[in-house]
PQR file of N, CA, C, O and H, with PARSE charges and radii, in Angstrom:
ATOM      1  N   MET A   1     111.154  32.411  45.057 -0.4000 1.5000
ATOM      2  CA  MET A   1     111.636  31.958  46.349 -0.0000 2.0000
ATOM      3  C   MET A   1     111.992  30.492  46.234  0.5500 1.7000
ATOM      4  O   MET A   1     111.218  29.714  45.675 -0.5500 1.4000
ATOM      5  N   THR A   2     113.140  30.099  46.746 -0.4000 1.5000
ATOM      6  CA  THR A   2     113.519  28.694  46.738 -0.0000 2.0000
ATOM      7  C   THR A   2     113.857  28.236  48.132  0.5500 1.7000
ATOM      8  O   THR A   2     114.327  29.021  48.956 -0.5500 1.4000
ATOM      9  H   THR A   2     113.768  30.731  47.200  0.4000 1.0000
ATOM     10  N   LYS A   3     113.619  26.971  48.400 -0.4000 1.5000
ATOM     11  CA  LYS A   3     113.961  26.368  49.669 -0.0000 2.0000
ATOM     12  C   LYS A   3     115.093  25.390  49.435  0.5500 1.7000
ATOM     13  O   LYS A   3     115.325  24.961  48.304 -0.5500 1.4000
ATOM     14  H   LYS A   3     113.236  26.333  47.730  0.4000 1.0000
ATOM     15  N   ILE A   4     115.780  25.045  50.466 -0.4000 1.5000
ATOM     16  CA  ILE A   4     116.873  24.096  50.360 -0.0000 2.0000
ATOM     17  C   ILE A   4     116.351  22.789  49.787  0.5500 1.7000
ATOM     18  O   ILE A   4     115.299  22.306  50.204 -0.5500 1.4000
ATOM     19  H   ILE A   4     115.592  25.393  51.384  0.4000 1.0000
ATOM     20  N   ASP A   5     117.076  22.212  48.835 -0.4000 1.5000
ATOM     21  CA  ASP A   5     116.764  20.917  48.223 -0.0000 2.0000
ATOM     22  C   ASP A   5     115.424  20.887  47.487  0.5500 1.7000
ATOM     23  O   ASP A   5     114.830  19.817  47.356 -0.5500 1.4000
ATOM     24  H   ASP A   5     117.931  22.604  48.496  0.4000 1.0000
ATOM     25  N   GLU A   6     114.938  22.019  47.009 -0.4000 1.5000
ATOM     26  CA  GLU A   6     113.696  22.034  46.242 -0.0000 2.0000
ATOM     27  C   GLU A   6     113.902  22.861  44.985  0.5500 1.7000
ATOM     28  O   GLU A   6     114.688  23.808  44.959 -0.5500 1.4000
ATOM     29  H   GLU A   6     115.421  22.888  47.116  0.4000 1.0000
ATOM     30  N   GLU A   7     113.190  22.486  43.968 -0.4000 1.5000
ATOM     31  CA  GLU A   7     113.206  23.247  42.726 -0.0000 2.0000
ATOM     32  C   GLU A   7     112.186  24.373  42.848  0.5500 1.7000
ATOM     33  O   GLU A   7     111.152  24.183  43.488 -0.5500 1.4000
ATOM     34  H   GLU A   7     112.552  21.717  43.989  0.4000 1.0000
ATOM     35  N   PRO A   8     112.441  25.546  42.254 -0.5600 1.5000
ATOM     36  CA  PRO A   8     111.520  26.674  42.372  0.2800 2.0000
ATOM     37  C   PRO A   8     110.094  26.348  41.945  0.5500 1.7000
ATOM     38  O   PRO A   8     109.153  26.867  42.544 -0.5500 1.4000
ATOM     39  N   ASP A   9     109.901  25.510  40.936 -0.4000 1.5000
ATOM     40  CA  ASP A   9     108.554  25.196  40.458 -0.0000 2.0000
ATOM     41  C   ASP A   9     107.768  24.329  41.429  0.5500 1.7000
ATOM     42  O   ASP A   9     106.545  24.247  41.321 -0.5500 1.4000
ATOM     43  H   ASP A   9     110.666  25.088  40.449  0.4000 1.0000
ATOM     44  N   ASP A  10     108.437  23.684  42.370 -0.4000 1.5000
ATOM     45  CA  ASP A  10     107.781  22.786  43.320 -0.0000 2.0000
ATOM     46  C   ASP A  10     107.345  23.476  44.598  0.5500 1.7000
ATOM     47  O   ASP A  10     106.753  22.838  45.469 -0.5500 1.4000
ATOM     48  H   ASP A  10     109.431  23.750  42.458  0.4000 1.0000
ATOM     49  N   ILE A  11     107.622  24.759  44.729 -0.4000 1.5000
ATOM     50  CA  ILE A  11     107.365  25.455  45.977 -0.0000 2.0000
ATOM     51  C   ILE A  11     106.026  26.177  45.910  0.5500 1.7000
ATOM     52  O   ILE A  11     105.784  26.948  44.982 -0.5500 1.4000
ATOM     53  H   ILE A  11     108.103  25.277  44.022  0.4000 1.0000
ATOM     54  N   PRO A  12     105.145  25.932  46.897 -0.5600 1.5000
ATOM     55  CA  PRO A  12     103.861  26.623  46.896  0.2800 2.0000
ATOM     56  C   PRO A  12     104.034  28.106  47.185  0.5500 1.7000
ATOM     57  O   PRO A  12     104.959  28.498  47.896 -0.5500 1.4000
ATOM     58  N   ASP A  13     103.151  28.929  46.640 -0.4000 1.5000
ATOM     59  CA  ASP A  13     103.154  30.362  46.874 -0.0000 2.0000
ATOM     60  C   ASP A  13     102.787  30.600  48.329  0.5500 1.7000
ATOM     61  O   ASP A  13     101.758  30.108  48.791 -0.5500 1.4000
ATOM     62  H   ASP A  13     102.399  28.610  46.062  0.4000 1.0000
ATOM     63  N   THR A  14     103.612  31.348  49.063 -0.4000 1.5000
ATOM     64  CA  THR A  14     103.339  31.584  50.480 -0.0000 2.0000
ATOM     65  C   THR A  14     102.131  32.482  50.671  0.5500 1.7000
ATOM     66  O   THR A  14     101.585  32.545  51.772 -0.5500 1.4000
ATOM     67  H   THR A  14     104.449  31.748  48.688  0.4000 1.0000
ATOM     68  N   ASN A  15     101.701  33.175  49.635 -0.4000 1.5000
ATOM     69  CA  ASN A  15     100.530  34.032  49.753 -0.0000 2.0000
ATOM     70  C   ASN A  15      99.237  33.239  49.653  0.5500 1.7000
ATOM     71  O   ASN A  15      98.174  33.734  50.028 -0.5500 1.4000
ATOM     72  H   ASN A  15     102.145  33.125  48.740  0.4000 1.0000
ATOM     73  N   GLU A  16      99.318  32.020  49.152 -0.4000 1.5000
ATOM     74  CA  GLU A  16      98.139  31.184  49.055 -0.0000 2.0000
ATOM     75  C   GLU A  16      97.965  30.444  50.366  0.5500 1.7000
ATOM     76  O   GLU A  16      98.925  29.909  50.920 -0.5500 1.4000
ATOM     77  H   GLU A  16     100.181  31.619  48.847  0.4000 1.0000
ATOM     78  N   CYS A  17      96.739  30.416  50.856 -0.4000 1.5000
ATOM     79  CA  CYS A  17      96.451  29.702  52.099 -0.0000 2.0000
ATOM     80  C   CYS A  17      96.149  28.255  51.744  0.5500 1.7000
ATOM     81  O   CYS A  17      95.135  27.970  51.107 -0.5500 1.4000
ATOM     82  H   CYS A  17      95.960  30.851  50.406  0.4000 1.0000
ATOM     83  N   GLN A  18      97.008  27.350  52.146 -0.4000 1.5000
ATOM     84  CA  GLN A  18      96.833  25.926  51.870 -0.0000 2.0000
ATOM     85  C   GLN A  18      96.634  25.187  53.172  0.5500 1.7000
ATOM     86  O   GLN A  18      97.332  25.435  54.155 -0.5500 1.4000
ATOM     87  H   GLN A  18      97.832  27.581  52.664  0.4000 1.0000
ATOM     88  N   GLU A  19      95.679  24.280  53.174 -0.4000 1.5000
ATOM     89  CA  GLU A  19      95.525  23.403  54.320 -0.0000 2.0000
ATOM     90  C   GLU A  19      96.737  22.485  54.370  0.5500 1.7000
ATOM     91  O   GLU A  19      97.288  22.133  53.327 -0.5500 1.4000
ATOM     92  H   GLU A  19      95.111  24.079  52.375  0.4000 1.0000
ATOM     93  N   GLU A  20      97.156  22.095  55.561 -0.4000 1.5000
ATOM     94  CA  GLU A  20      98.330  21.239  55.685 -0.0000 2.0000
ATOM     95  C   GLU A  20      98.132  19.914  54.959  0.5500 1.7000
ATOM     96  O   GLU A  20      99.092  19.348  54.437 -0.5500 1.4000
ATOM     97  H   GLU A  20      96.708  22.381  56.408  0.4000 1.0000
ATOM     98  N   SER A  21      96.899  19.412  54.920 -0.4000 1.5000
ATOM     99  CA  SER A  21      96.644  18.142  54.247 -0.0000 2.0000
ATOM    100  C   SER A  21      96.817  18.257  52.735  0.5500 1.7000
ATOM    101  O   SER A  21      96.967  17.240  52.058 -0.5500 1.4000
ATOM    102  H   SER A  21      96.119  19.872  55.345  0.4000 1.0000
ATOM    103  N   GLU A  22      96.799  19.476  52.192 -0.4000 1.5000
ATOM    104  CA  GLU A  22      96.958  19.704  50.759 -0.0000 2.0000
ATOM    105  C   GLU A  22      98.400  20.005  50.373  0.5500 1.7000
ATOM    106  O   GLU A  22      98.701  20.169  49.191 -0.5500 1.4000
ATOM    107  H   GLU A  22      96.677  20.302  52.742  0.4000 1.0000
ATOM    108  N   HIS A  23      99.284  20.078  51.343 -0.4000 1.5000
ATOM    109  CA  HIS A  23     100.680  20.434  51.071 -0.0000 2.0000
ATOM    110  C   HIS A  23     101.335  19.318  50.271  0.5500 1.7000
ATOM    111  O   HIS A  23     101.059  18.143  50.516 -0.5500 1.4000
ATOM    112  H   HIS A  23      99.040  19.945  52.303  0.4000 1.0000
ATOM    113  N   PRO A  24     102.205  19.665  49.310 -0.5600 1.5000
ATOM    114  CA  PRO A  24     102.810  18.657  48.432  0.2800 2.0000
ATOM    115  C   PRO A  24     103.771  17.686  49.108  0.5500 1.7000
ATOM    116  O   PRO A  24     104.129  16.669  48.514 -0.5500 1.4000
ATOM    117  N   GLU A  25     104.192  17.974  50.317 -0.4000 1.5000
ATOM    118  CA  GLU A  25     105.094  17.071  51.023 -0.0000 2.0000
ATOM    119  C   GLU A  25     104.756  17.102  52.509  0.5500 1.7000
ATOM    120  O   GLU A  25     104.097  18.035  52.970 -0.5500 1.4000
ATOM    121  H   GLU A  25     103.901  18.800  50.799  0.4000 1.0000
ATOM    122  N   PRO A  26     105.193  16.101  53.263 -0.5600 1.5000
ATOM    123  CA  PRO A  26     104.888  16.084  54.692  0.2800 2.0000
ATOM    124  C   PRO A  26     105.461  17.310  55.401  0.5500 1.7000
ATOM    125  O   PRO A  26     106.571  17.746  55.095 -0.5500 1.4000
ATOM    126  N   LEU A  27     104.718  17.854  56.327 -0.4000 1.5000
ATOM    127  CA  LEU A  27     105.182  18.996  57.101 -0.0000 2.0000
ATOM    128  C   LEU A  27     105.712  18.501  58.446  0.5500 1.7000
ATOM    129  O   LEU A  27     105.204  17.533  59.011 -0.5500 1.4000
ATOM    130  H   LEU A  27     103.816  17.500  56.575  0.4000 1.0000
ATOM    131  N   VAL A  28     106.726  19.173  58.939 -0.4000 1.5000
ATOM    132  CA  VAL A  28     107.302  18.831  60.239 -0.0000 2.0000
ATOM    133  C   VAL A  28     107.270  20.075  61.121  0.5500 1.7000
ATOM    134  O   VAL A  28     107.392  21.192  60.618 -0.5500 1.4000
ATOM    135  H   VAL A  28     107.139  19.960  58.480  0.4000 1.0000
ATOM    136  N   PRO A  29     107.109  19.896  62.420 -0.5600 1.5000
ATOM    137  CA  PRO A  29     107.085  21.064  63.315  0.2800 2.0000
ATOM    138  C   PRO A  29     108.470  21.675  63.451  0.5500 1.7000
ATOM    139  O   PRO A  29     109.486  20.988  63.352 -0.5500 1.4000
ATOM    140  N   MET A  30     108.486  22.967  63.677 -0.4000 1.5000
ATOM    141  CA  MET A  30     109.739  23.676  63.895 -0.0000 2.0000
ATOM    142  C   MET A  30     109.540  24.533  65.144  0.5500 1.7000
ATOM    143  O   MET A  30     108.693  25.426  65.160 -0.5500 1.4000
ATOM    144  H   MET A  30     107.660  23.525  63.757  0.4000 1.0000
ATOM    145  N   THR A  31     110.305  24.264  66.165 -0.4000 1.5000
ATOM    146  CA  THR A  31     110.127  24.955  67.434 -0.0000 2.0000
ATOM    147  C   THR A  31     111.437  25.578  67.875  0.5500 1.7000
ATOM    148  O   THR A  31     112.485  24.932  67.863 -0.5500 1.4000
ATOM    149  H   THR A  31     110.993  23.539  66.151  0.4000 1.0000
ATOM    150  N   PHE A  32     111.364  26.837  68.263 -0.4000 1.5000
ATOM    151  CA  PHE A  32     112.528  27.496  68.840 -0.0000 2.0000
ATOM    152  C   PHE A  32     112.036  28.600  69.768  0.5500 1.7000
ATOM    153  O   PHE A  32     110.922  29.101  69.615 -0.5500 1.4000
ATOM    154  H   PHE A  32     110.513  27.362  68.273  0.4000 1.0000
ATOM    155  N   ASN A  33     112.855  28.965  70.708 -0.4000 1.5000
ATOM    156  CA  ASN A  33     112.502  29.986  71.686 -0.0000 2.0000
ATOM    157  C   ASN A  33     113.143  31.311  71.325  0.5500 1.7000
ATOM    158  O   ASN A  33     114.246  31.362  70.781 -0.5500 1.4000
ATOM    159  H   ASN A  33     113.760  28.558  70.832  0.4000 1.0000
ATOM    160  N   MET A  34     112.429  32.384  71.640 -0.4000 1.5000
ATOM    161  CA  MET A  34     112.944  33.726  71.418 -0.0000 2.0000
ATOM    162  C   MET A  34     112.380  34.632  72.501  0.5500 1.7000
ATOM    163  O   MET A  34     111.406  34.268  73.159 -0.5500 1.4000
ATOM    164  H   MET A  34     111.534  32.343  72.083  0.4000 1.0000
ATOM    165  N   PRO A  35     112.968  35.799  72.701 -0.5600 1.5000
ATOM    166  CA  PRO A  35     112.446  36.713  73.714  0.2800 2.0000
ATOM    167  C   PRO A  35     110.981  37.076  73.424  0.5500 1.7000
ATOM    168  O   PRO A  35     110.587  37.221  72.266 -0.5500 1.4000
ATOM    169  N   ARG A  36     110.196  37.217  74.472 -0.4000 1.5000
ATOM    170  CA  ARG A  36     108.773  37.515  74.323 -0.0000 2.0000
ATOM    171  C   ARG A  36     108.551  38.791  73.508  0.5500 1.7000
ATOM    172  O   ARG A  36     107.646  38.835  72.675 -0.5500 1.4000
ATOM    173  H   ARG A  36     110.516  37.098  75.412  0.4000 1.0000
ATOM    174  N   ALA A  37     109.354  39.817  73.732 -0.4000 1.5000
ATOM    175  CA  ALA A  37     109.184  41.079  72.998 -0.0000 2.0000
ATOM    176  C   ALA A  37     109.381  40.864  71.494  0.5500 1.7000
ATOM    177  O   ALA A  37     108.647  41.432  70.686 -0.5500 1.4000
ATOM    178  H   ALA A  37     110.089  39.781  74.409  0.4000 1.0000
ATOM    179  N   TRP A  38     110.365  40.052  71.119 -0.4000 1.5000
ATOM    180  CA  TRP A  38     110.597  39.770  69.695 -0.0000 2.0000
ATOM    181  C   TRP A  38     109.403  39.016  69.119  0.5500 1.7000
ATOM    182  O   TRP A  38     108.936  39.335  68.026 -0.5500 1.4000
ATOM    183  H   TRP A  38     110.962  39.591  71.776  0.4000 1.0000
ATOM    184  N   HIS A  39     108.913  38.029  69.842 -0.4000 1.5000
ATOM    185  CA  HIS A  39     107.757  37.250  69.398 -0.0000 2.0000
ATOM    186  C   HIS A  39     106.552  38.161  69.171  0.5500 1.7000
ATOM    187  O   HIS A  39     105.845  38.029  68.172 -0.5500 1.4000
ATOM    188  H   HIS A  39     109.292  37.770  70.730  0.4000 1.0000
ATOM    189  N   THR A  40     106.327  39.074  70.094 -0.4000 1.5000
ATOM    190  CA  THR A  40     105.202  40.001  69.967 -0.0000 2.0000
ATOM    191  C   THR A  40     105.350  40.887  68.736  0.5500 1.7000
ATOM    192  O   THR A  40     104.388  41.081  67.993 -0.5500 1.4000
ATOM    193  H   THR A  40     106.902  39.181  70.905  0.4000 1.0000
ATOM    194  N   ARG A  41     106.555  41.429  68.513 -0.4000 1.5000
ATOM    195  CA  ARG A  41     106.795  42.257  67.320 -0.0000 2.0000
ATOM    196  C   ARG A  41     106.580  41.458  66.047  0.5500 1.7000
ATOM    197  O   ARG A  41     105.961  41.940  65.099 -0.5500 1.4000
ATOM    198  H   ARG A  41     107.337  41.271  69.116  0.4000 1.0000
ATOM    199  N   PHE A  42     107.092  40.236  66.031 -0.4000 1.5000
ATOM    200  CA  PHE A  42     106.952  39.388  64.843 -0.0000 2.0000
ATOM    201  C   PHE A  42     105.482  39.080  64.564  0.5500 1.7000
ATOM    202  O   PHE A  42     105.028  39.150  63.422 -0.5500 1.4000
ATOM    203  H   PHE A  42     107.595  39.844  66.802  0.4000 1.0000
ATOM    204  N   LYS A  43     104.757  38.744  65.607 -0.4000 1.5000
ATOM    205  CA  LYS A  43     103.336  38.430  65.467 -0.0000 2.0000
ATOM    206  C   LYS A  43     102.565  39.655  64.971  0.5500 1.7000
ATOM    207  O   LYS A  43     101.677  39.527  64.129 -0.5500 1.4000
ATOM    208  H   LYS A  43     105.126  38.688  66.535  0.4000 1.0000
ATOM    209  N   LEU A  44     102.896  40.829  65.484 -0.4000 1.5000
ATOM    210  CA  LEU A  44     102.250  42.062  65.023 -0.0000 2.0000
ATOM    211  C   LEU A  44     102.522  42.319  63.542  0.5500 1.7000
ATOM    212  O   LEU A  44     101.623  42.717  62.802 -0.5500 1.4000
ATOM    213  H   LEU A  44     103.618  40.933  66.168  0.4000 1.0000
ATOM    214  N   ARG A  45     103.765  42.090  63.110 -0.4000 1.5000
ATOM    215  CA  ARG A  45     104.098  42.296  61.684 -0.0000 2.0000
ATOM    216  C   ARG A  45     103.282  41.366  60.794  0.5500 1.7000
ATOM    217  O   ARG A  45     102.791  41.781  59.745 -0.5500 1.4000
ATOM    218  H   ARG A  45     104.496  41.766  63.711  0.4000 1.0000
ATOM    219  N   ALA A  46     103.138  40.121  61.207 -0.4000 1.5000
ATOM    220  CA  ALA A  46     102.326  39.166  60.429 -0.0000 2.0000
ATOM    221  C   ALA A  46     100.870  39.611  60.398  0.5500 1.7000
ATOM    222  O   ALA A  46     100.228  39.587  59.348 -0.5500 1.4000
ATOM    223  H   ALA A  46     103.537  39.783  62.059  0.4000 1.0000
ATOM    224  N   THR A  47     100.356  40.014  61.545 -0.4000 1.5000
ATOM    225  CA  THR A  47      98.964  40.449  61.635 -0.0000 2.0000
ATOM    226  C   THR A  47      98.726  41.695  60.781  0.5500 1.7000
ATOM    227  O   THR A  47      97.699  41.795  60.110 -0.5500 1.4000
ATOM    228  H   THR A  47     100.877  40.033  62.398  0.4000 1.0000
ATOM    229  N   GLU A  48      99.652  42.632  60.798 -0.4000 1.5000
ATOM    230  CA  GLU A  48      99.528  43.850  59.991 -0.0000 2.0000
ATOM    231  C   GLU A  48      99.413  43.518  58.504  0.5500 1.7000
ATOM    232  O   GLU A  48      98.716  44.204  57.757 -0.5500 1.4000
ATOM    233  H   GLU A  48     100.487  42.551  61.343  0.4000 1.0000
ATOM    234  N   ARG A  49     100.103  42.463  58.086 -0.4000 1.5000
ATOM    235  CA  ARG A  49     100.070  42.063  56.676 -0.0000 2.0000
ATOM    236  C   ARG A  49      98.928  41.109  56.359  0.5500 1.7000
ATOM    237  O   ARG A  49      98.676  40.793  55.197 -0.5500 1.4000
ATOM    238  H   ARG A  49     100.669  41.905  58.693  0.4000 1.0000
ATOM    239  N   GLY A  50      98.237  40.652  57.405 -0.4000 1.5000
ATOM    240  CA  GLY A  50      97.109  39.748  57.205 -0.0000 2.0000
ATOM    241  C   GLY A  50      97.535  38.337  56.845  0.5500 1.7000
ATOM    242  O   GLY A  50      96.811  37.626  56.148 -0.5500 1.4000
ATOM    243  H   GLY A  50      98.442  40.909  58.349  0.4000 1.0000
ATOM    244  N   ILE A  51      98.724  37.920  57.324 -0.4000 1.5000
ATOM    245  CA  ILE A  51      99.211  36.578  57.042 -0.0000 2.0000
ATOM    246  C   ILE A  51      99.600  35.898  58.351  0.5500 1.7000
ATOM    247  O   ILE A  51      99.727  36.554  59.386 -0.5500 1.4000
ATOM    248  H   ILE A  51      99.312  38.498  57.890  0.4000 1.0000
ATOM    249  N   SER A  52      99.786  34.596  58.299 -0.4000 1.5000
ATOM    250  CA  SER A  52     100.196  33.860  59.492 -0.0000 2.0000
ATOM    251  C   SER A  52     101.686  34.081  59.751  0.5500 1.7000
ATOM    252  O   SER A  52     102.435  34.507  58.872 -0.5500 1.4000
ATOM    253  H   SER A  52      99.683  34.064  57.459  0.4000 1.0000
ATOM    254  N   MET A  53     102.082  33.780  60.966 -0.4000 1.5000
ATOM    255  CA  MET A  53     103.500  33.860  61.306 -0.0000 2.0000
ATOM    256  C   MET A  53     104.298  32.872  60.463  0.5500 1.7000
ATOM    257  O   MET A  53     105.420  33.165  60.050 -0.5500 1.4000
ATOM    258  H   MET A  53     101.474  33.433  61.680  0.4000 1.0000
ATOM    259  N   LYS A  54     103.719  31.710  60.210 -0.4000 1.5000
ATOM    260  CA  LYS A  54     104.372  30.709  59.365 -0.0000 2.0000
ATOM    261  C   LYS A  54     104.613  31.264  57.965  0.5500 1.7000
ATOM    262  O   LYS A  54     105.702  31.114  57.411 -0.5500 1.4000
ATOM    263  H   LYS A  54     102.808  31.472  60.545  0.4000 1.0000
ATOM    264  N   ALA A  55     103.595  31.903  57.396 -0.4000 1.5000
ATOM    265  CA  ALA A  55     103.738  32.477  56.052 -0.0000 2.0000
ATOM    266  C   ALA A  55     104.798  33.567  56.040  0.5500 1.7000
ATOM    267  O   ALA A  55     105.547  33.688  55.070 -0.5500 1.4000
ATOM    268  H   ALA A  55     102.710  32.025  57.846  0.4000 1.0000
ATOM    269  N   LEU A  56     104.873  34.361  57.105 -0.4000 1.5000
ATOM    270  CA  LEU A  56     105.882  35.415  57.182 -0.0000 2.0000
ATOM    271  C   LEU A  56     107.286  34.818  57.254  0.5500 1.7000
ATOM    272  O   LEU A  56     108.203  35.318  56.603 -0.5500 1.4000
ATOM    273  H   LEU A  56     104.264  34.262  57.893  0.4000 1.0000
ATOM    274  N   VAL A  57     107.461  33.762  58.036 -0.4000 1.5000
ATOM    275  CA  VAL A  57     108.772  33.101  58.107 -0.0000 2.0000
ATOM    276  C   VAL A  57     109.169  32.589  56.724  0.5500 1.7000
ATOM    277  O   VAL A  57     110.302  32.798  56.289 -0.5500 1.4000
ATOM    278  H   VAL A  57     106.716  33.356  58.565  0.4000 1.0000
ATOM    279  N   LEU A  58     108.250  31.925  56.034 -0.4000 1.5000
ATOM    280  CA  LEU A  58     108.556  31.395  54.703 -0.0000 2.0000
ATOM    281  C   LEU A  58     108.920  32.517  53.733  0.5500 1.7000
ATOM    282  O   LEU A  58     109.842  32.374  52.930 -0.5500 1.4000
ATOM    283  H   LEU A  58     107.330  31.756  56.388  0.4000 1.0000
ATOM    284  N   GLU A  59     108.202  33.619  53.808 -0.4000 1.5000
ATOM    285  CA  GLU A  59     108.486  34.757  52.931 -0.0000 2.0000
ATOM    286  C   GLU A  59     109.856  35.353  53.232  0.5500 1.7000
ATOM    287  O   GLU A  59     110.634  35.631  52.319 -0.5500 1.4000
ATOM    288  H   GLU A  59     107.452  33.735  54.460  0.4000 1.0000
ATOM    289  N   ILE A  60     110.142  35.544  54.495 -0.4000 1.5000
ATOM    290  CA  ILE A  60     111.421  36.141  54.898 -0.0000 2.0000
ATOM    291  C   ILE A  60     112.592  35.253  54.490  0.5500 1.7000
ATOM    292  O   ILE A  60     113.582  35.746  53.948 -0.5500 1.4000
ATOM    293  H   ILE A  60     109.510  35.319  55.237  0.4000 1.0000
ATOM    294  N   VAL A  61     112.492  33.958  54.742 -0.4000 1.5000
ATOM    295  CA  VAL A  61     113.576  33.043  54.376 -0.0000 2.0000
ATOM    296  C   VAL A  61     113.749  33.011  52.862  0.5500 1.7000
ATOM    297  O   VAL A  61     114.874  32.998  52.363 -0.5500 1.4000
ATOM    298  H   VAL A  61     111.688  33.557  55.182  0.4000 1.0000
ATOM    299  N   GLY A  62     112.644  32.998  52.138 -0.4000 1.5000
ATOM    300  CA  GLY A  62     112.723  33.008  50.674 -0.0000 2.0000
ATOM    301  C   GLY A  62     113.420  34.249  50.149  0.5500 1.7000
ATOM    302  O   GLY A  62     114.260  34.160  49.253 -0.5500 1.4000
ATOM    303  H   GLY A  62     111.730  33.008  52.543  0.4000 1.0000
ATOM    304  N   GLU A  63     113.078  35.406  50.699 -0.4000 1.5000
ATOM    305  CA  GLU A  63     113.724  36.649  50.276 -0.0000 2.0000
ATOM    306  C   GLU A  63     115.199  36.649  50.638  0.5500 1.7000
ATOM    307  O   GLU A  63     116.030  37.125  49.865 -0.5500 1.4000
ATOM    308  H   GLU A  63     112.395  35.479  51.427  0.4000 1.0000
ATOM    309  N   TRP A  64     115.530  36.114  51.815 -0.4000 1.5000
ATOM    310  CA  TRP A  64     116.932  36.028  52.224 -0.0000 2.0000
ATOM    311  C   TRP A  64     117.710  35.132  51.268  0.5500 1.7000
ATOM    312  O   TRP A  64     118.827  35.465  50.872 -0.5500 1.4000
ATOM    313  H   TRP A  64     114.855  35.727  52.443  0.4000 1.0000
ATOM    314  N   GLU A  65     117.117  33.990  50.896 -0.4000 1.5000
ATOM    315  CA  GLU A  65     117.790  33.077  49.957 -0.0000 2.0000
ATOM    316  C   GLU A  65     118.008  33.733  48.608  0.5500 1.7000
ATOM    317  O   GLU A  65     119.067  33.569  48.003 -0.5500 1.4000
ATOM    318  H   GLU A  65     116.210  33.720  51.218  0.4000 1.0000
ATOM    319  N   GLU A  66     117.028  34.468  48.133 -0.4000 1.5000
ATOM    320  CA  GLU A  66     117.183  35.171  46.846 -0.0000 2.0000
ATOM    321  C   GLU A  66     118.317  36.183  46.936  0.5500 1.7000
ATOM    322  O   GLU A  66     119.128  36.292  46.016 -0.5500 1.4000
ATOM    323  H   GLU A  66     116.168  34.602  48.625  0.4000 1.0000
ATOM    324  N   LYS A  67     118.378  36.928  48.046 -0.4000 1.5000
ATOM    325  CA  LYS A  67     119.437  37.917  48.227 -0.0000 2.0000
ATOM    326  C   LYS A  67     120.810  37.241  48.268  0.5500 1.7000
ATOM    327  O   LYS A  67     121.767  37.743  47.677 -0.5500 1.4000
ATOM    328  H   LYS A  67     117.719  36.839  48.793  0.4000 1.0000
ATOM    329  N   GLN A  68     120.909  36.105  48.964 -0.4000 1.5000
ATOM    330  CA  GLN A  68     122.182  35.390  49.050 -0.0000 2.0000
ATOM    331  C   GLN A  68     122.615  34.849  47.686  0.5500 1.7000
ATOM    332  O   GLN A  68     123.806  34.813  47.379 -0.5500 1.4000
ATOM    333  H   GLN A  68     120.132  35.698  49.444  0.4000 1.0000
ATOM    334  N   ALA A  69     121.652  34.431  46.878 -0.4000 1.5000
ATOM    335  CA  ALA A  69     121.966  33.882  45.550 -0.0000 2.0000
ATOM    336  C   ALA A  69     122.543  34.944  44.622  0.5500 1.7000
ATOM    337  O   ALA A  69     123.264  34.617  43.679 -0.5500 1.4000
ATOM    338  H   ALA A  69     120.684  34.460  47.128  0.4000 1.0000
ATOM    339  N   LYS A  70     122.232  36.209  44.880 -0.4000 1.5000
ATOM    340  CA  LYS A  70     122.715  37.296  44.024 -0.0000 2.0000
ATOM    341  C   LYS A  70     124.119  37.751  44.392  0.5500 1.7000
ATOM    342  O   LYS A  70     124.732  38.529  43.662 -0.5500 1.4000
ATOM    343  H   LYS A  70     121.646  36.474  45.646  0.4000 1.0000
ATOM    344  N   LYS A  71     124.632  37.270  45.521 -0.4000 1.5000
ATOM    345  CA  LYS A  71     125.984  37.692  45.965 -0.0000 2.0000
ATOM    346  C   LYS A  71     127.043  37.009  45.149  0.5500 1.7000
ATOM    347  O   LYS A  71     128.233  37.233  45.370 -0.5500 1.4000
ATOM    348  H   LYS A  71     124.134  36.638  46.115  0.4000 1.0000
TER
END
């Protein structure tokens, strides 16, 4: 999984639970609004997998980036 402007080796594994103070770079908040029903479905999917919503977002974006790189 790669993020914009980062090398693959510098990216923490989203499956590992890291305290924010241990993160390799400063974290910034990301806020956006979505329909309540979508939020509930998303939260349920994260809970079913036993991960945070943040970890699920990182995983999904990483997989999307990998798919786009193969095009």
